[in-house]
Backbone as a printed PyTorch tensor [residue, N CA C, xyz], in Angstrom:
tensor([[[ 14.7820, -54.9370, -47.8600],
         [ 14.6550, -53.7010, -47.3820],
         [ 13.3300, -53.1880, -47.0030]],

        [[ 13.1780, -52.2690, -46.1300],
         [ 11.9250, -51.6290, -45.8910],
         [ 12.2550, -50.1900, -45.7180]],

        [[ 11.4550, -49.3560, -46.1000],
         [ 11.5140, -47.8020, -45.9590],
         [ 10.1190, -47.3040, -45.2440]],

        [[ 10.3940, -46.4770, -44.3340],
         [  9.4220, -45.8150, -43.4910],
         [  9.7860, -44.5470, -42.7500]],

        [[  8.8810, -43.9460, -42.1810],
         [  9.0970, -42.6930, -41.5180],
         [ 10.2690, -42.8380, -40.4900]],

        [[ 11.1750, -41.9840, -40.0980],
         [ 11.9670, -42.1080, -39.0390],
         [ 11.5160, -41.8480, -37.8030]],

        [[ 11.5690, -42.5030, -36.6490],
         [ 11.0260, -42.5840, -35.4930],
         [ 12.3870, -42.4470, -34.5470]],

        [[ 11.8460, -42.0160, -33.1280],
         [ 12.9150, -41.7710, -32.2270],
         [ 13.9220, -42.9780, -31.9510]],

        [[ 13.0230, -44.0910, -31.9720],
         [ 14.0050, -45.4260, -31.9960],
         [ 15.2960, -45.5450, -32.8920]],

        [[ 14.9610, -44.8860, -34.0050],
         [ 16.0260, -45.0740, -35.3550],
         [ 17.1750, -44.2560, -35.0070]],

        [[ 17.0600, -43.4130, -34.0340],
         [ 18.1420, -42.2510, -33.9600],
         [ 19.5230, -42.7420, -33.7000]],

        [[ 19.8850, -43.7500, -33.0450],
         [ 21.0820, -44.1950, -32.6650],
         [ 21.7190, -44.8830, -34.1180]],

        [[ 20.9600, -45.6410, -34.7730],
         [ 20.9940, -46.4640, -35.8140],
         [ 21.6030, -45.2240, -36.8710]],

        [[ 20.7450, -44.2530, -36.9790],
         [ 21.2040, -43.0250, -38.0970],
         [ 22.3230, -42.2970, -37.7230]],

        [[ 22.5210, -42.1780, -36.5270],
         [ 23.8510, -41.6360, -36.1670],
         [ 25.0450, -42.3570, -36.4050]],

        [[ 25.1090, -43.7730, -36.3010],
         [ 26.0910, -44.6400, -36.5650],
         [ 26.4700, -44.6040, -37.8600]],

        [[ 25.0530, -44.5960, -38.8090],
         [ 25.2310, -44.6340, -40.2360],
         [ 25.9570, -43.5230, -40.6100]],

        [[ 25.8950, -42.2000, -40.2400],
         [ 26.4130, -40.9930, -40.7610],
         [ 28.2320, -41.2890, -40.8770]],

        [[ 28.5380, -41.9830, -39.4900],
         [ 30.0430, -42.1680, -39.3960],
         [ 30.5750, -43.1950, -40.3650]],

        [[ 29.7440, -44.0800, -40.8590],
         [ 30.0050, -44.8540, -41.9780],
         [ 30.1780, -44.3740, -43.3330]],

        [[ 29.3480, -43.5390, -43.4870],
         [ 28.8940, -42.8020, -44.7320],
         [ 29.9970, -41.8510, -45.2690]],

        [[ 30.4520, -41.0060, -44.1940],
         [ 31.3220, -39.7430, -44.1250],
         [ 32.3430, -39.8380, -43.1910]],

        [[ 33.1920, -40.8980, -43.7290],
         [ 34.6120, -40.9840, -42.9380],
         [ 35.3140, -39.7100, -43.4700]],

        [[ 36.6070, -39.4240, -42.5520],
         [ 37.5940, -38.3540, -42.9570],
         [ 38.3080, -38.4870, -44.1070]],

        [[ 38.2680, -37.2610, -45.1620],
         [ 38.3040, -36.0240, -44.5860],
         [ 37.3640, -35.1850, -44.1820]],

        [[ 35.9240, -35.6620, -44.5640],
         [ 34.7200, -34.9440, -44.0130],
         [ 34.6960, -34.7530, -42.6590]],

        [[ 34.1310, -33.4900, -42.4170],
         [ 34.4370, -33.0810, -40.9070],
         [ 33.3750, -33.5830, -40.1020]],

        [[ 33.9010, -34.1160, -38.8780],
         [ 32.9320, -34.9980, -38.0770],
         [ 32.3270, -33.9490, -37.5520]],

        [[ 32.3390, -32.6680, -37.2540],
         [ 31.5520, -31.8850, -36.5830],
         [ 29.9830, -31.7300, -37.3860]],

        [[ 30.2270, -32.0430, -38.6260],
         [ 29.0910, -31.7000, -39.4820],
         [ 27.9860, -33.0340, -39.4540]],

        [[ 28.3430, -33.7540, -38.8160],
         [ 27.5470, -35.0660, -38.7780],
         [ 26.3330, -34.9100, -37.7870]],

        [[ 25.2080, -35.6350, -38.2220],
         [ 24.1020, -35.5460, -37.0240],
         [ 24.3800, -36.1860, -35.8700]],

        [[ 24.0410, -35.4110, -34.8830],
         [ 23.8690, -36.3380, -33.4820],
         [ 22.5360, -36.6040, -33.1000]],

        [[ 22.0710, -37.4040, -32.2490],
         [ 20.8200, -37.7260, -31.7800],
         [ 19.8630, -36.4930, -31.5470]],

        [[ 20.4900, -35.4440, -31.0630],
         [ 19.6560, -34.2850, -30.7670],
         [ 19.4320, -33.4780, -31.8040]],

        [[ 20.2980, -33.5050, -33.0910],
         [ 19.8800, -33.1290, -34.1810],
         [ 18.7470, -33.6880, -34.9270]],

        [[ 18.8200, -35.0780, -34.8470],
         [ 17.8100, -35.7170, -35.5690],
         [ 16.4060, -35.6460, -34.9860]],

        [[ 16.2440, -35.5300, -33.4190],
         [ 15.2690, -35.4290, -32.7130],
         [ 14.3580, -34.1730, -33.1260]],

        [[ 15.4790, -33.0200, -33.4200],
         [ 14.8480, -31.8180, -33.7490],
         [ 14.4290, -31.5700, -34.9980]],

        [[ 14.6180, -32.5740, -36.0680],
         [ 14.1770, -32.7330, -37.4710],
         [ 12.8560, -33.4170, -37.1730]],

        [[ 12.6900, -34.4660, -36.3230],
         [ 11.6440, -35.1290, -36.1270],
         [ 10.3680, -34.2110, -35.5930]],

        [[ 10.8470, -33.3320, -34.7000],
         [  9.9580, -32.3150, -33.8590],
         [  9.4840, -31.3380, -34.9020]],

        [[ 10.5010, -30.7020, -35.7670],
         [ 10.0590, -29.8720, -36.6460],
         [  8.8670, -30.3750, -37.9250]],

        [[  9.6360, -31.3590, -38.4420],
         [  8.5990, -31.6710, -39.7040],
         [  9.1100, -33.5100, -39.7260]],

        [[  8.3650, -34.2490, -38.9490],
         [  8.4940, -35.5790, -39.0430],
         [  8.0360, -36.1790, -40.4140]],

        [[  7.3260, -35.5760, -41.3600],
         [  6.9930, -36.1590, -42.5820],
         [  8.2650, -36.2780, -43.5200]],

        [[  9.2530, -35.2310, -43.2540],
         [ 10.5040, -35.0990, -44.0980],
         [ 11.6520, -36.1560, -43.7610]],

        [[ 11.5230, -36.9480, -42.7540],
         [ 12.5020, -37.6410, -42.3020],
         [ 12.1220, -39.0610, -42.5610]],

        [[ 13.1270, -39.9520, -43.1280],
         [ 12.8880, -41.3170, -43.5710],
         [ 14.1820, -42.3930, -43.2920]],

        [[ 13.7100, -43.3290, -43.0640],
         [ 14.9360, -44.3510, -42.7990],
         [ 14.7130, -45.5630, -43.9210]],

        [[ 15.8300, -46.3070, -44.2600],
         [ 15.6330, -47.7490, -44.9080],
         [ 16.1990, -48.5010, -43.7500]],

        [[ 15.4220, -49.7430, -43.6590],
         [ 16.0240, -50.8580, -42.9870],
         [ 16.2330, -52.2030, -43.3880]],

        [[ 17.2780, -52.8670, -43.1450],
         [ 17.5890, -54.2600, -43.3120],
         [ 17.3520, -54.9980, -41.8530]],

        [[ 16.0360, -55.7810, -42.0550],
         [ 15.9360, -56.3310, -40.3990],
         [ 15.5450, -54.9630, -39.6350]],

        [[ 16.6240, -54.7420, -38.3480],
         [ 16.5280, -53.7460, -37.3160],
         [ 17.5490, -52.8660, -37.7850]],

        [[ 18.2740, -52.9150, -38.6460],
         [ 19.4510, -52.0730, -38.9310],
         [ 19.2090, -51.0650, -40.1560]],

        [[ 19.7160, -49.6420, -39.5150],
         [ 19.4150, -48.3610, -40.3470],
         [ 20.5080, -48.6660, -41.4440]],

        [[ 20.1030, -49.0930, -42.7890],
         [ 20.9880, -48.8120, -43.8090],
         [ 20.9580, -47.5330, -44.7650]],

        [[ 19.9340, -46.8040, -44.5090],
         [ 19.8090, -45.4830, -45.0940],
         [ 18.8690, -44.4690, -44.4540]],

        [[ 19.1610, -43.3910, -44.5590],
         [ 18.5050, -42.2100, -43.8780],
         [ 18.4380, -40.8430, -45.0420]],

        [[ 17.3730, -40.1820, -44.8040],
         [ 17.2310, -39.0670, -45.5410],
         [ 16.4970, -37.9150, -44.5370]],

        [[ 17.3290, -36.7630, -44.7750],
         [ 16.5360, -35.6970, -43.5970],
         [ 16.0790, -34.4880, -44.6500]],

        [[ 15.1850, -33.9050, -44.5180],
         [ 14.5820, -32.9070, -45.3170],
         [ 13.8560, -31.9700, -44.5150]],

        [[ 13.6550, -30.6070, -45.2820],
         [ 12.7200, -29.6830, -44.4750],
         [ 12.2780, -28.7400, -45.4570]],

        [[ 11.3120, -28.0550, -45.0610],
         [ 10.4980, -27.1140, -46.0200],
         [ 11.2190, -25.6150, -46.0580]],

        [[ 11.6870, -25.1590, -47.0460],
         [ 12.0810, -23.8260, -47.1760],
         [ 11.1890, -22.7820, -48.0310]],

        [[ 11.4080, -21.5850, -47.5940],
         [ 10.6380, -20.6220, -48.5800],
         [ 11.3560, -20.4840, -49.9640]],

        [[ 10.4070, -19.7460, -50.7540],
         [ 10.7760, -19.6020, -52.2280],
         [ 12.0820, -18.7600, -51.9810]],

        [[ 12.2020, -17.7650, -51.3480],
         [ 13.2440, -16.6880, -51.2620],
         [ 14.4880, -17.4710, -50.7220]],

        [[ 14.2590, -18.5610, -49.8820],
         [ 15.3360, -19.1880, -49.1190],
         [ 16.1670, -19.9130, -50.3650]],

        [[ 15.1400, -20.6480, -51.1840],
         [ 15.7380, -21.4630, -52.4910],
         [ 16.5440, -20.8630, -53.4350]],

        [[ 15.6350, -19.8180, -53.9210],
         [ 16.3240, -18.8800, -55.0440],
         [ 17.7240, -18.2610, -54.5690]],

        [[ 17.8670, -18.2040, -53.4210],
         [ 19.0510, -17.4530, -52.5020],
         [ 20.2530, -18.3700, -52.8100]],

        [[ 20.2520, -19.7950, -52.8000],
         [ 21.1690, -20.8400, -53.0800],
         [ 22.3920, -20.2680, -52.1410]],

        [[ 22.2850, -20.2290, -50.9570],
         [ 23.1250, -19.6110, -50.0620],
         [ 23.7090, -20.9400, -49.6480]],

        [[ 24.8560, -20.8660, -48.6180],
         [ 25.4190, -22.0070, -48.0690],
         [ 24.5850, -22.9360, -47.2650]],

        [[ 24.8860, -24.0140, -47.0260],
         [ 23.9940, -25.1010, -46.2520],
         [ 23.5800, -24.6550, -44.9270]],

        [[ 24.5440, -23.9200, -44.3150],
         [ 23.9720, -23.5090, -42.7310],
         [ 22.6470, -22.5370, -42.9030]],

        [[ 23.1430, -21.2750, -44.0490],
         [ 21.8720, -20.3490, -43.8790],
         [ 20.6390, -21.1470, -44.4860]],

        [[ 21.0200, -22.0020, -45.5060],
         [ 19.5650, -22.7120, -46.0100],
         [ 18.8950, -23.2390, -45.2750]],

        [[ 19.5000, -24.2610, -44.1230],
         [ 18.7830, -25.0000, -43.4100],
         [ 18.5150, -24.5730, -41.9230]],

        [[ 19.3530, -23.4070, -41.6970],
         [ 19.2380, -23.0450, -40.1840],
         [ 20.0510, -23.6920, -39.4440]],

        [[ 20.8670, -24.5700, -39.9540],
         [ 21.9120, -25.4980, -38.9440],
         [ 21.2550, -26.8300, -38.8320]],

        [[ 22.1520, -27.0840, -37.9860],
         [ 21.9490, -28.8410, -37.6230],
         [ 20.4160, -28.9660, -37.0800]],

        [[ 19.9130, -27.9760, -36.3640],
         [ 18.5900, -27.8080, -35.9240],
         [ 17.4650, -27.6980, -36.9080]],

        [[ 17.5130, -27.4130, -38.0840],
         [ 16.8320, -27.0030, -39.2300],
         [ 15.7450, -25.8440, -38.7680]],

        [[ 16.4520, -24.6820, -38.2230],
         [ 15.9320, -23.8080, -37.8010],
         [ 15.3080, -22.6950, -38.9550]],

        [[ 15.6800, -23.0960, -40.3200],
         [ 14.9380, -22.1990, -41.5140],
         [ 13.6990, -23.1070, -41.7100]],

        [[ 13.3880, -24.2100, -41.0850],
         [ 12.2400, -24.7790, -41.6250],
         [ 10.8090, -23.7330, -41.6960]],

        [[ 10.3780, -23.7980, -42.7250],
         [  8.9400, -23.0860, -42.9380],
         [  7.9770, -23.9530, -43.5470]],

        [[  6.8890, -24.0880, -42.3410],
         [  5.7800, -25.0000, -42.8290],
         [  5.0240, -24.5480, -43.9720]],

        [[  5.0940, -23.1260, -44.3780],
         [  4.3650, -22.9600, -45.7230],
         [  5.4930, -22.6950, -46.7550]],

        [[  6.6650, -23.5640, -46.5350],
         [  7.6120, -23.2620, -47.4500],
         [  7.0810, -24.0920, -48.8950]],

        [[  7.9370, -23.7230, -50.2400],
         [  7.6480, -23.9400, -51.4440],
         [  8.4860, -25.1370, -51.7890]],

        [[  9.6250, -25.3990, -51.0460],
         [ 10.5270, -26.4190, -51.6840],
         [ 10.8640, -27.3180, -50.4300]],

        [[ 10.7720, -28.4640, -50.7160],
         [ 11.3080, -29.6820, -49.7640],
         [ 12.6260, -29.6950, -50.0410]],

        [[ 13.6590, -29.2030, -49.2630],
         [ 15.0990, -29.3480, -49.3040],
         [ 15.4960, -30.4510, -48.7810]],

        [[ 16.2710, -31.2290, -49.4800],
         [ 17.1650, -32.3500, -49.1270],
         [ 18.3930, -32.0930, -48.4360]],

        [[ 18.2410, -31.8050, -47.0830],
         [ 19.4140, -31.7300, -46.2460],
         [ 20.9310, -32.6740, -46.3350]],

        [[ 20.3400, -34.0400, -46.4950],
         [ 21.2420, -35.0590, -46.0230],
         [ 20.4750, -36.4110, -46.7850]],

        [[ 21.4890, -37.2490, -47.1000],
         [ 20.9480, -38.6140, -47.5500],
         [ 22.0240, -39.4030, -47.3630]],

        [[ 21.8500, -40.4270, -46.7510],
         [ 22.9790, -41.4010, -46.4240],
         [ 22.5730, -42.8980, -46.7240]],

        [[ 23.3680, -43.6970, -47.1960],
         [ 23.2780, -45.0860, -47.2900],
         [ 24.4360, -45.8690, -47.1570]],

        [[ 24.4130, -46.6860, -46.2130],
         [ 25.4000, -47.8680, -45.8510],
         [ 26.1850, -48.3540, -46.8530]],

        [[ 27.6090, -48.0930, -47.1120],
         [ 28.4160, -48.2880, -48.2400],
         [ 28.1600, -49.9420, -48.6060]],

        [[ 27.8700, -50.5310, -47.5750],
         [ 27.6860, -51.9630, -48.0880],
         [ 26.4190, -52.4890, -48.8670]],

        [[ 25.4020, -51.2920, -48.8380],
         [ 24.3140, -51.2850, -49.6510],
         [ 24.0020, -50.3850, -50.6870]],

        [[ 25.0630, -49.8010, -51.0480],
         [ 25.1020, -48.7730, -52.3520],
         [ 24.7980, -49.8350, -53.6650]],

        [[ 24.1860, -49.1570, -54.4030],
         [ 23.9570, -49.6940, -55.8580],
         [ 22.8350, -50.8750, -55.6920]],

        [[ 22.1710, -50.8620, -54.6850],
         [ 21.1290, -51.8960, -54.6510],
         [ 19.7940, -51.1780, -54.6760]],

        [[ 19.5340, -49.9630, -54.7380],
         [ 18.3010, -49.4580, -54.9910],
         [ 17.8330, -48.5530, -53.5270]],

        [[ 18.8320, -48.5320, -52.4770],
         [ 18.3590, -47.8100, -51.2610],
         [ 18.0860, -46.2350, -51.4350]],

        [[ 19.0680, -45.7870, -51.9860],
         [ 19.2320, -44.4930, -52.3280],
         [ 17.9160, -43.8670, -53.2710]],

        [[ 17.5370, -44.8090, -54.1570],
         [ 16.8030, -44.4430, -55.1750],
         [ 15.3560, -44.6770, -54.4480]],

        [[ 15.0930, -45.3820, -53.4800],
         [ 13.8090, -45.5030, -52.7260],
         [ 13.4240, -44.4300, -51.9960]],

        [[ 14.8400, -43.8960, -51.3360],
         [ 14.5720, -42.7750, -50.5530],
         [ 14.3340, -41.3930, -51.1810]],

        [[ 14.7340, -41.4540, -52.2740],
         [ 14.3540, -40.1540, -53.2100],
         [ 13.0070, -40.0640, -53.8900]],

        [[ 12.6040, -41.3250, -54.0470],
         [ 11.3150, -41.8800, -54.4690],
         [ 10.1410, -41.4370, -53.2670]],

        [[ 10.7040, -41.5970, -52.1050],
         [ 10.0350, -41.1360, -50.8840],
         [  9.6920, -39.7280, -50.8520]],

        [[ 10.8910, -39.1000, -51.3200],
         [ 10.6970, -37.5590, -51.3040],
         [  9.9450, -37.0580, -52.3010]],

        [[ 10.0600, -37.7620, -53.4100],
         [  9.2920, -36.9210, -54.6850],
         [  7.9570, -37.3630, -54.1820]],

        [[  7.4720, -38.3340, -53.8320],
         [  6.0850, -38.5940, -53.3230],
         [  5.4290, -37.5390, -52.3370]],

        [[  6.4290, -37.3050, -51.2660],
         [  6.2020, -36.3740, -50.4410],
         [  5.8050, -34.8520, -50.9750]],

        [[  6.6590, -34.4640, -52.3380],
         [  6.4590, -33.2680, -52.9140],
         [  5.0500, -33.2710, -53.4590]],

        [[  4.7320, -34.3330, -54.1440],
         [  3.3480, -34.6300, -54.7130],
         [  2.2650, -34.4050, -53.6420]],

        [[  2.4500, -35.0910, -52.4110],
         [  1.4040, -35.2580, -51.4830],
         [  1.3450, -33.7850, -50.6910]],

        [[  2.2880, -32.9590, -50.5850],
         [  2.3590, -31.9580, -49.9410],
         [  2.0810, -30.6200, -50.8580]],

        [[  2.1780, -30.9580, -52.2610],
         [  1.5580, -29.8770, -53.2390],
         [  2.4450, -28.6240, -53.3400]],

        [[  3.8260, -28.9630, -52.7240],
         [  5.0110, -27.8020, -53.0620],
         [  5.3970, -27.9820, -54.4150]],

        [[  6.3670, -26.9040, -54.5460],
         [  6.6580, -26.4040, -56.1040],
         [  7.8750, -27.6160, -56.7230]],

        [[  8.5600, -27.9220, -55.5680],
         [  9.7870, -28.5830, -56.0050],
         [ 10.5260, -29.4710, -54.8860]],

        [[ 11.0820, -30.6040, -55.4430],
         [ 12.5010, -30.9540, -54.3380],
         [ 13.6420, -30.4130, -54.7460]],

        [[ 14.3340, -29.7460, -53.9460],
         [ 15.7510, -29.2600, -54.1110],
         [ 16.6960, -29.6760, -53.2870]],

        [[ 18.0180, -29.6450, -53.7400],
         [ 19.0160, -29.8820, -52.6330],
         [ 20.2360, -29.3160, -53.4200]],

        [[ 21.4630, -29.4090, -52.6460],
         [ 22.5740, -29.0070, -53.1060],
         [ 23.7470, -30.0560, -53.0330]],

        [[ 24.2050, -30.7290, -53.6520],
         [ 24.8180, -32.1050, -53.4170],
         [ 26.2570, -31.9120, -53.7340]],

        [[ 26.9490, -32.5400, -52.6810],
         [ 28.6360, -32.8150, -52.6650],
         [ 28.9770, -33.1940, -54.4140]],

        [[ 30.1700, -32.6570, -54.6980],
         [ 31.0610, -33.2660, -56.0000],
         [ 32.1330, -33.8050, -55.6380]],

        [[ 32.1340, -34.8340, -54.6040],
         [ 33.2220, -35.2790, -54.0520],
         [ 34.5770, -35.7960, -54.9330]],

        [[ 34.3230, -36.0490, -56.1650],
         [ 35.4190, -36.5990, -57.5070],
         [ 36.0150, -35.2090, -58.2110]],

        [[ 35.5280, -34.0850, -57.7570],
         [ 35.9680, -32.6880, -58.4100],
         [ 37.6050, -32.6710, -57.8830]],

        [[ 37.8920, -32.9880, -56.6930],
         [ 39.3180, -32.5210, -56.4840],
         [ 40.4640, -33.7530, -57.2200]],

        [[ 39.8760, -35.1030, -57.3540],
         [ 40.8840, -35.5260, -58.1980],
         [ 41.0860, -35.3060, -59.7970]],

        [[ 39.6640, -34.8690, -60.2660],
         [ 39.5850, -34.3950, -61.4670],
         [ 40.1450, -32.9480, -61.7500]],

        [[ 40.0650, -32.2100, -60.7650],
         [ 40.9290, -30.9300, -61.0860],
         [ 42.2720, -31.0540, -60.9980]],

        [[ 43.1790, -31.8770, -60.5420],
         [ 44.1550, -31.9630, -60.5630],
         [ 44.6150, -32.5790, -61.6730]],

        [[ 43.8190, -33.9090, -62.0010],
         [ 44.3370, -34.5770, -63.2120],
         [ 44.3240, -33.4610, -64.7160]],

        [[ 43.0940, -32.4900, -64.7860],
         [ 42.9960, -31.6720, -65.7960],
         [ 43.4940, -30.2780, -65.6000]],

        [[ 44.0400, -29.9460, -64.5800],
         [ 44.9680, -28.8450, -64.2070],
         [ 43.3860, -27.6120, -64.3480]],

        [[ 42.3270, -27.8690, -63.8960],
         [ 41.4170, -27.0560, -64.0010],
         [ 40.3180, -26.8940, -62.4770]],

        [[ 40.4610, -25.8700, -62.0660],
         [ 40.0400, -25.5550, -60.7480],
         [ 38.4240, -25.4290, -60.8240]],

        [[ 37.8070, -25.2280, -61.7660],
         [ 36.3010, -24.4790, -62.0500],
         [ 35.5840, -25.6990, -61.6150]],

        [[ 34.6500, -25.4140, -60.5320],
         [ 33.5750, -26.4300, -60.2610],
         [ 32.5530, -26.3430, -61.5160]],

        [[ 32.3820, -25.4520, -61.8630],
         [ 31.2940, -25.2070, -62.6780],
         [ 31.6410, -26.1950, -64.0390]],

        [[ 33.1450, -26.0400, -64.6030],
         [ 33.4160, -26.7270, -65.6270],
         [ 33.1580, -28.1920, -65.2920]],

        [[ 33.6850, -28.5250, -64.1370],
         [ 33.6680, -30.1920, -63.6020],
         [ 32.0780, -30.5920, -63.7150]],

        [[ 31.2220, -29.8300, -63.2140],
         [ 29.8410, -30.2160, -63.2560],
         [ 29.1820, -30.3520, -64.3020]],

        [[ 29.5000, -29.3790, -65.1850],
         [ 29.1120, -29.6480, -66.6730],
         [ 29.5980, -30.8650, -67.5800]],

        [[ 30.7940, -31.2070, -67.3280],
         [ 31.3420, -32.2340, -67.7070],
         [ 30.7060, -33.6200, -67.0350]],

        [[ 30.4690, -33.7990, -65.8100],
         [ 29.3860, -34.7770, -65.2350],
         [ 28.2290, -34.7110, -66.0000]],

        [[ 27.3580, -33.5550, -66.2640],
         [ 26.0700, -33.5600, -66.6670],
         [ 26.3200, -34.1240, -68.2210]],

        [[ 27.1400, -33.7810, -68.9360],
         [ 27.6090, -34.2870, -70.3440],
         [ 27.7430, -35.4870, -70.4800]],

        [[ 28.1380, -36.0840, -69.2860],
         [ 28.4870, -37.6650, -69.2630],
         [ 30.2920, -37.8890, -69.4070]],

        [[ 30.8480, -36.8900, -69.7760],
         [ 32.1220, -36.8250, -69.7490],
         [ 33.0660, -37.3950, -68.9190]],

        [[ 32.5470, -37.4100, -67.6670],
         [ 33.2240, -37.8320, -66.1950],
         [ 32.1380, -38.1080, -65.4590]],

        [[ 32.4190, -39.0770, -64.3120],
         [ 31.3610, -39.2730, -63.4010],
         [ 31.7670, -38.8030, -62.0460]],

        [[ 30.7450, -38.6520, -61.2930],
         [ 30.9630, -38.0900, -60.0350],
         [ 30.3150, -39.2390, -59.2550]],

        [[ 30.7120, -39.5730, -58.1120],
         [ 29.9510, -40.6820, -57.2560],
         [ 28.8530, -40.0640, -56.6660]],

        [[ 28.4880, -38.9210, -56.3860],
         [ 27.3830, -38.6260, -55.5590],
         [ 26.5670, -37.7660, -56.8000]],

        [[ 26.9310, -36.7470, -57.7750],
         [ 26.2130, -36.2000, -58.5390],
         [ 25.6200, -36.9230, -59.5910]],

        [[ 26.3430, -37.6930, -60.0520],
         [ 25.8530, -38.8930, -61.2680],
         [ 24.6270, -39.8120, -61.0240]],

        [[ 24.5820, -40.4160, -60.1540],
         [ 23.2460, -40.9650, -59.6410],
         [ 22.2040, -40.0220, -59.4180]],

        [[ 22.3770, -39.0350, -58.9260],
         [ 21.1490, -38.0770, -58.7170],
         [ 20.8080, -37.5170, -59.9850]],

        [[ 21.6390, -37.2750, -60.8970],
         [ 21.1550, -36.9650, -62.3980],
         [ 20.3770, -37.7410, -62.9940]],

        [[ 20.8680, -39.3230, -62.7650],
         [ 20.1450, -40.2130, -63.2660],
         [ 18.8010, -40.5750, -62.6950]],

        [[ 18.6420, -39.9640, -61.4720],
         [ 17.1390, -40.0500, -60.7240],
         [ 16.3140, -39.0230, -61.3990]],

        [[ 16.5370, -38.0980, -62.3010],
         [ 15.8190, -37.1790, -62.8340],
         [ 15.8170, -36.0110, -62.2580]],

        [[ 16.9940, -35.7140, -61.3640],
         [ 17.0120, -34.2980, -60.8570],
         [ 17.8260, -33.3020, -61.9770]],

        [[ 17.5910, -32.1510, -62.1060],
         [ 18.2440, -31.1190, -63.0150],
         [ 19.2260, -30.1660, -62.5740]],

        [[ 20.3060, -30.1940, -63.1100],
         [ 21.3250, -29.3100, -62.8670],
         [ 21.0900, -27.9160, -62.7340]],

        [[ 21.1820, -27.2100, -61.8400],
         [ 21.0050, -25.7430, -62.1020],
         [ 22.2370, -24.6720, -61.8370]],

        [[ 23.3570, -25.1950, -61.2970],
         [ 24.3940, -24.2080, -61.2110],
         [ 25.4410, -24.9520, -59.9650]],

        [[ 26.0440, -24.1920, -59.7020],
         [ 27.0110, -24.4430, -58.4890],
         [ 26.8580, -23.2050, -57.2420]],

        [[ 27.0370, -23.7670, -56.0900],
         [ 27.0130, -22.7170, -54.9680],
         [ 28.3610, -23.0840, -54.2750]],

        [[ 29.3720, -21.9270, -54.2650],
         [ 30.5500, -21.8250, -53.7350],
         [ 30.4620, -21.6550, -52.1480]],

        [[ 31.2310, -22.1240, -51.6210],
         [ 31.3640, -22.0490, -50.1100],
         [ 30.0380, -22.6380, -49.3470]],

        [[ 29.6610, -23.8010, -49.9610],
         [ 28.4840, -24.5830, -49.3870],
         [ 28.6430, -24.9150, -47.8860]],

        [[ 29.6550, -25.7690, -47.6590],
         [ 30.1430, -26.2220, -46.3350],
         [ 31.3720, -26.6530, -46.5340]],

        [[ 32.4310, -26.8320, -45.4400],
         [ 33.6850, -27.0900, -45.1850],
         [ 33.6500, -28.6080, -45.8640]],

        [[ 34.0940, -28.8280, -46.9520],
         [ 34.3100, -30.1890, -47.6110],
         [ 35.4780, -30.0750, -48.8060]],

        [[ 36.4120, -30.6240, -48.2650],
         [ 37.9040, -30.5970, -49.4340],
         [ 37.5870, -31.1600, -50.5010]],

        [[ 37.0430, -32.4430, -50.6220],
         [ 36.8240, -33.3820, -51.6560],
         [ 36.0740, -32.4980, -52.8830]],

        [[ 35.1580, -31.5270, -52.3680],
         [ 34.4260, -30.9630, -53.2610],
         [ 34.6560, -29.2980, -53.4570]],

        [[ 35.7900, -29.1420, -52.9940],
         [ 36.2620, -27.7020, -53.0360],
         [ 35.5020, -26.7670, -52.1950]],

        [[ 34.4920, -27.2270, -51.2600],
         [ 33.7330, -26.3610, -50.3510],
         [ 32.3710, -26.2930, -51.2780]],

        [[ 32.3280, -26.6340, -52.2950],
         [ 31.2070, -26.4220, -53.2380],
         [ 30.0830, -27.3530, -53.4250]],

        [[ 28.7770, -27.2700, -54.0480],
         [ 27.9680, -28.0600, -54.2410],
         [ 27.0810, -27.8400, -55.4920]],

        [[ 26.6370, -28.9370, -55.9890],
         [ 25.8240, -28.5650, -57.4790],
         [ 24.4740, -28.3140, -56.8710]],

        [[ 23.8390, -27.6090, -57.2940],
         [ 22.1600, -27.2180, -57.2190],
         [ 21.5520, -28.1970, -58.0130]],

        [[ 20.6350, -28.6920, -57.2390],
         [ 19.6040, -29.4910, -58.1150],
         [ 18.2370, -29.3130, -57.9160]],

        [[ 17.1520, -29.6880, -58.8920],
         [ 15.9000, -29.5870, -58.4450],
         [ 15.0350, -30.7360, -59.2290]],

        [[ 13.9690, -31.2940, -58.7150],
         [ 13.0650, -31.8640, -59.5190],
         [ 11.3380, -31.3420, -59.4540]],

        [[ 10.7070, -31.4860, -60.0570],
         [  9.7370, -30.9910, -60.2590],
         [  8.5260, -32.1360, -60.6920]],

        [[  7.3480, -32.2230, -60.0410],
         [  6.4160, -33.1630, -60.4700],
         [  5.8670, -32.7670, -61.8230]]])
């Protein structure tokens, strides 16, 4: 595996990776297109990474800089990022916001995601910004809520933080050193997560 900055040549592979990583019921209209990824490169090339096995894109990470006010608002994904074209990118922003990370299902558990996050943490240090922040899916909430007859995403997230249950997305990120800060409701259309997301941050 090699990890480097994304280039225009990587865009077809990164788009194909999205389809493999986020199958239905995840809404297809929320996935990146080549035009979206090109806009990310145009706005903030330092924040876009790919992981490769040979010439195959097996991982990608997309990020932008957002203002302190934007970060503290903890709004929905569309508002926070400015949409698929990252129109909320602020070159003077204090938070490196992780809008997406994707790892080929065949390569999960082999350090690809950790390497992409380390590249983000290194970028936070290099840019001298306050933090890395993100709002991550909680896709195992739906099954847990049925089993426990408890619809609260906050209760679910706290159970994950305490190690009482495991979430396929949130648990690995906590193990990477990100800290849980709460839940944002109505984050994006995502039935598995109840449309919610867990707010996470990492500081140097």
